[in-house]
N, C-alpha and C positions, 0 to 999 in steps of 0.2 A: 035172261036169267042164266046164271052160271050153274054148273054142276060139277061136283067133285067125285072122283072115283079113286078108291084105294085098292091097289093090287097087292095082295099079300098071301099068307097061308097060315093055317092054324099052328099054334105053338111057337110062333115067331115073336120074340119079345120086342123087337123094333116095330113090328106091326101093331102090337098092343099100344106102344107109345104113340105111334102115328094116329091110330084110331082115336085115342083120347083127345089129341090136338084137333083133329078134323071134326070130331063130334062137337067139341066145344065151339069152335069157330063157326061151323055150319049152323049150329043151333042159335048162336047169337045173331048171325046175319040172315037167318032164314033161307039158307042155301041147301038144296037137296044133295044128298050124297049116297053112294052105294059102295059096297065092298065086294070084290071079286077074288075068289081063291084061284091063284094062277095055276094051281095043280089041276084044275078042271079044264084048262085050255092049252093044248100043245103049242099053239102059236104064241100065247102070252108067256108060257114057260120058257120057250126058246128065246124070246126077245128080252125078257126081264128077269129070268131065273136067278141071277146073282145080284140083282139090284134091289130086291124087295126090302122094305115096302116101297112101292112107287106110287106117287100121287099124281093124278091127272086132273087138270082143270079144263073143262070143256073138251075133253078128249086129247089134250096136249100134255106131254110130260112136264110136270112142274118141279118135283123134287124126287129124290130117292134116298134110301136109308134113313134119313132123318127129315122130319117135317118142320120147317121154320114157321112158327105161328105168325110172325111179322110178315114174312114173304107171302104166306097164304092169304092173310088179310088184305095185303096190298093188291094181289092178283084179283081178288074177289071184289075189290072196290073200284076197279077200272071198268 
């Protein structure tokens, strides 16, 4: 079973866009997902601070800034 993680922060309009795509795709495919505020983790903030939103699939970086719905669906179908 795949798992999606969205790394973002409150007030980020790109994070809002990513959240919509992820929620739609995850809901349609029955894939669990979570969102983590990078400001709560110094390690995540240091690693991804300028790249948010970052999408991880099974803990591996998949996209940043924009989420491609087609690419996300393809990753979750493999």
